[in-house]
N, C-alpha and C positions, 0 to 999 in steps of 0.2 A: 266643586265639580272640576274647575279648571286645574287645581292642584292635583286632583286624582288622575286626570287625564295625562298630566305631565309625568307623574310617577309611573303610570302604566306604560307610557311611551318609552320612558327611560329603561324600564325593565325589559320591554320588548326589544329595544335596541341592543341591550347587553346580551340577551339570549341569542339574538340574531348574529351578533358579532362572534360569540363563542361558537355558534354553529358553523359560521364561515371558517373559523380557525380549525375546527374539528374536521371539516370536509374540504379544506383547502388542498388544491392540487399540489403535489410535491414538485419541488424545483428540479431542474435537470441535474444539478449537483446531487441532490438527495436521491434521485433515481439512480444515478451513476454509482454512488458508493453502496447502494443497496443491491447492486447486481442486476438492475432492471434495464430494459432498453432505454437509451437516452440519446440526445442529440449533442455531439461534441462541438457543434457550431454555435451552441448557446453563448450569448454575450458574456454571461457571468463566468462560464468555463474558459472562454478565450482570454478574459482578463486575468483569471487565475493562472492560466498557462503562460501568459506573457510575464507575469511576476516571477514564475518559476524559471523562465529563461534568463531573467536578470540575475537571479540567485545562482543559477548554474554557471553563467559567465564569470561572476565574481568568485565563486568557489574554484573553478577550474583554472583561473588566472592567478590565484593566490599561492605564493610559494611557501608561506609559513603555515605549518600544520596546525598550530594552535588557533590561528585566525580562521583557517578553514573549519575547524571544529566549532568556533563561535557562529559562523555563518549557518552551519547545519542546525545548531541548537535553536537559533532564532527562526528557522525555516520549517523544519520537520514538525509533524504533529506532536511527537514527544521523543525525548532522548534521555539516555543516562548522562551523568556528569562527565564520565571518562569515555572519549571516543577518538578514533583516528581514522581518517578516510583519505585515500590518495585520489588525485584526478586520474583520468577524466571520469566525471560522474554525469549520468544522464537520467532524467526522470520526466514524468508528465507534469505532476503538480508538487510533489514533495510533502505537502501538508497531510497526505494520507499515509505517510510512512511513520512507523513507531518502532524505535530500537531501544534495547535495554542498555544496562551498564556494561562497560568494557567492550564496545563494538569496534571491530577493526575490519577495514576493507582495503584490498590491494588495488592495483590499477584497473581502470576501465569497468567500473560497476554500472550496470543498468538496472533501475528499479522503476517499472512502469506502474504507477499507483492510481489507476482509475478506481480501484477498490483498495481497501486498506491492506498494507503489508506490515505485519507485526512480527518482530524477531526479538527473542528474549535476551537474557544476559550472556556475556562471554562468547559472542559470535566472532568467528574468524572466517572472512570471505576472501577467497583467492582471486587472482586476476581474471578479468573477462567473464565475470559471472552475470547472470541475468535472472531477475525476478519479474515475472510477467503476469499481470492480472487481466489485461484486455482480451476480449473475445469478439468475434464477428459472426453474424448469422451465416448459416450454411446456404440458405436460399439466396441465389444471386440477386434477385430483385430486391429483397430486404437489405442485402449487403451493399448493393449499389446505391441505396437510398441514403446511406451515410450514418444510419443508426449503429450503435455499438452496445455492448454490455460487458460485464466482467465478473470475476469471482475472486474473493480475497485469498491471500496467502498468510498462513499463520505458522510460525516456527518457535519451538520452545528454547530452553536454555542450552548453552554449551554446544552450539551448532558450528560445524566446521565444513566449509565447502571448498573443495580443491579447485584448481583452475578450470575455467570454462564450464562450470555447472550452470544448468538452466532449471529453474523452478517454474512450473506452469500454473495457470489459473486454478484456483480452488484447492490447492494442495495444503494440507496440514501435516506438520511433522512434530514429533514429540521432543523430549529432552535427549541430549547426548547423541544426536544424530550426526554422522559423518557422510557426506556425499563426495564420492571419489571424483577425480578430475574427469571432465567430459560427461558426467552423468546428466541425463535428462529426466527430471522427476515429474511424472505425469499423474501420480496418485498419492494418496496420503499413507503415512507409515507412523508407527508408534515410537516408543523410546528405545535407546540403546542399540541402534543398528547402523551398519555401514552399507551404503547404497552405491550401486555402480551400474553402468550400462545405459542403453537407450532402447526401450524405456527402462528406467532404473528399477532394480529389484534388490532384495536383501542378499548381500553376498557374505555377510558376517554379522554375528551378534556380539555386542560389546559387554564383557563382564565388568560391572561397575563396582568399585571398591566401596564398602560400607564403612561409615565412620565408627 
């Protein structure tokens, strides 16, 4: 009888633990990257942001481009092997940034990554560009409470952004997209287009050569 009770107790414990895992409350980080309301004052997020500041200081102070690339590879969520980024670079966390092969960015790039920022292969980013995933509530009471949320940015291969381009939260762009200098991209577009203006619109389609 005693053994049976022990077995039953162990089974109940395991079921209870699995149930706790299934219904465990998401962390503030998990809520953040999922685009839900979250508290940026959360200690885990503050520690992650502090580590990001250390990486930014090291990156922006490093004169050697190859050493800068190594900092990025050990810091971002994922990268290609070949990348080149100029300072100054500003981000929230860095770990939510994913860039493909042959990534190049000119001076003064800002990538605020409370939600994932994903850019494919062969990206060319001009100076003073911004990729912004954070959002704040419109209701002033909610906004003043300090909660935030965001939406991811996803961009395909062969992206070229001219100087001063801004990509706003929730934007998805296809392959072979060119954003002209100063464009403010507020909504998603498909493949093979040139975007320009504020808000950005299609100003030209790109004829792509077939192999």
